[in-house]
C-alpha positions as CSV (number, residue, x, y, z in Angstrom):
1,R,71.1,138.4,81.4
2,S,67.3,138.6,81.1
3,F,64.6,137.6,83.4
4,H,60.8,137.9,83.7
5,L,58.9,139.2,86.7
6,I,55.2,138.4,87.2
7,H,54.8,141.5,89.4
8,N,56.8,144.4,90.7
9,I,59.5,143.6,93.2
10,D,60.8,145.7,96.1
11,H,64.4,144.8,95.6
12,I,66.6,142.5,93.3
13,S,70.3,141.8,93.6
14,I,72.4,139.5,91.4
15,S,75.4,137.9,92.9
16,I,78.1,136.4,90.6
17,Y,80.2,133.5,92.0
18,T,83.2,131.4,90.9
19,A,82.7,127.7,90.5
20,S,84.3,127.2,93.7
21,G,81.7,129.5,95.4
22,R,83.7,132.7,95.8
23,Q,81.6,135.9,95.4
24,V,83.2,138.0,92.8
25,R,80.5,140.8,92.0
26,V,77.1,142.0,93.3
27,I,74.8,143.9,91.0
28,N,72.2,145.9,92.8
29,D,71.1,148.4,90.2
30,T,68.5,146.2,88.4
31,S,65.0,146.8,87.2
32,T,62.2,145.6,89.6
33,Q,59.3,146.2,87.1
34,E,56.8,143.5,86.0
35,G,57.6,142.0,82.7
36,F,60.8,141.2,80.9
37,N,64.0,142.9,82.4
38,E,67.6,142.8,81.2
39,V,70.8,143.3,83.2
40,M,74.0,144.2,81.4
41,W,77.3,143.2,83.0
42,D,80.8,143.9,81.9
43,G,82.3,140.6,83.0
44,Q,84.4,142.3,85.7
45,D,84.7,141.5,89.3
46,A,84.1,144.1,92.1
47,D,87.7,145.5,91.7
48,G,87.1,146.1,87.9
49,I,89.3,143.2,86.8
50,S,88.0,141.1,83.8
51,L,87.1,137.6,84.8
52,A,88.8,134.6,83.1
53,N,87.0,132.5,80.7
54,G,85.0,129.8,82.4
55,V,81.8,128.9,84.1
56,Y,80.4,131.1,86.8
57,L,77.3,130.9,89.0
58,Y,74.8,133.7,89.5
59,K,72.1,134.1,92.2
60,I,69.1,136.3,91.7
61,H,67.7,137.4,95.1
62,A,64.3,139.1,95.2
63,V,62.4,140.8,98.0
64,V,58.7,141.6,97.9
65,D,56.9,142.8,101.0
66,D,58.4,140.5,103.6
67,E,59.0,137.4,101.4
68,Q,62.2,136.6,99.8
69,T,63.1,134.2,97.0
70,Q,66.1,133.3,95.1
71,T,67.3,131.3,92.1
72,V,70.7,130.0,91.1
73,S,72.0,129.3,87.6
74,R,75.1,129.2,85.5
75,L,76.7,131.4,83.0
76,A,79.8,131.2,80.8
77,I,82.4,133.8,80.0
78,L,83.9,133.2,76.5
79,R,86.2,135.8,74.8
């Protein structure tokens, strides 16, 4: 997934959820630099098991100074 940052961020985490809201993975090793960034994900849950085809939700949570922001969107796994 790619995203654009308008300035450097202190911390970003990306959480992946099933459509029912169960968290299956958290990705913390992401770039926090201004500009376009890309995160590669192998489609596996936290236990290393490949997720089934379907629609999942992801939440990007960013922290800069003492302010926090987040955005939620959808992704699809198709093999």
